[in-house]
Structure formats: structure tokens, C-alpha cells
N, C-alpha and C positions, 0 to 999 in steps of 0.2 A: 222525558223521552218523547218525542215528536212521531207524528204519524203522518205519513204519506201513503196516499190513497193512488193508485195506477187504477186507471177505467178504462176498459175497451169492449167491443161487442161481447164480447164470449167469456173473459179474464184468462185467456187459454195464450194467446201470443206475447201479453204482458208479460206473464209468468218468466219467462226467459229472463226479461228486459230486469224482473225484480232480483231475480237471482244472481245478475252483475250488478245492480246497484247497492244488493248486500254485502256480495264482498267488497265494492268498494266502501262504502261505511265500515266494514271490519278494519279494514286498511288507515282508515281516518279514525278508527275508534271512535265514531260519533254514535250517541244514543238515537238511532233512529228505528221505529217501526216501521217494514213498508210491506203492502199485500197489494195484490190485483184481483180487481174485480169485475163481473158484468157491470154493464148500466144499471140493470135492474137491480142488481144487488147492493152497487154501493149506493143507492139511493138512501139507504137505512142506514147507512154509515157515514155519510159525509159530515153532517155536525159536527161526529168525534175526531175528523182529521185535523191535521195541521195546514194540510195541502192537497188539492187533489189533480191530477196529472190526465189528462185525456190523451188515449192513443190517437194518431194523427187519422184512425180510418173512423173516429167520431168526432172529430175536432167539430164539425157542424152540429155538434150538441151544447157547444161552449155557451152560449148565451143561457139554455136551457138549465144546465147542472148550476152557473154564477146562481142563477134565480133561487134553487133549491139550497144552495151552499150557503147564502148570506154573507155572513163575514168571514169566510174560510176561502183563501185563494185557490182559484182552479184556473188553469195553465193548459194549452195542449203543447204535447212533447213534438219538439223539432224533428221534422220526416227525416232528418239525415241520422239524427242522434238514435233515435228509433230502429231505421232500417240498419243501422251498425250494430245495433244492440250495445251504446255507449251509457254504459251505467255512470260511468264515474261521473261524465258530463251531463247526466240527467239529475244524479245526485246532488251536484254543485248546484244547478241551477235553481233545483228545489230549495236548498238550504239556503241559499241568495235570496229567494222570493220572502224563507221565512225567517229572515234575519238573523240566521243562526251562522 
């Protein structure tokens, strides 16, 4: 099972996107775990994730999170996909980056 970690300021707005991503994963029978965390909560879990996706509102933290993540890929979620809550597209991008 692959672990996708979404990170935003408080972990709240991203939870809506997580729900849509889970629905898309279920439709694709993708074996993934998807969670939303605040930046402070996520730092403890980054090493256990297969990919970290940052909400557009904290994309300025991209370089800092990459340093903490080491070999775990870190990407900023596309602003349009986030705004439209396009869970399928965000999931597809994450799967592509993970090579799944």
C-alpha cells in the first residue's frame, strides 16, 4: 500500500480533497492510504509517506519540506486542481510520480 500525505496550513481544507481522492482511488481499485495533515503534524510522518503533496497555500514551504523529506518526493498540488477539488487528477499525478 502506498501512502499519500497531503499537507496544508491546518489540514482542514485539504480533507475535502482527500475524500475526493479516496473516491477516485476506490474507483481505480488503487491500493493507497491518503491522509491530510497540518504542516506541523506532517513533519513527524513525512518519512513514512511515499509522496507528500503540499496545498497551494503553503507551496512556499516546498524547499523546506523537501529537505525534511529526504528521498520522499514532494510536490505542490496544482492550484486549479486544488480549487476545483479534482481528486481524480491529483491522485493520478501522485500515482505517476510514485511510478504506480
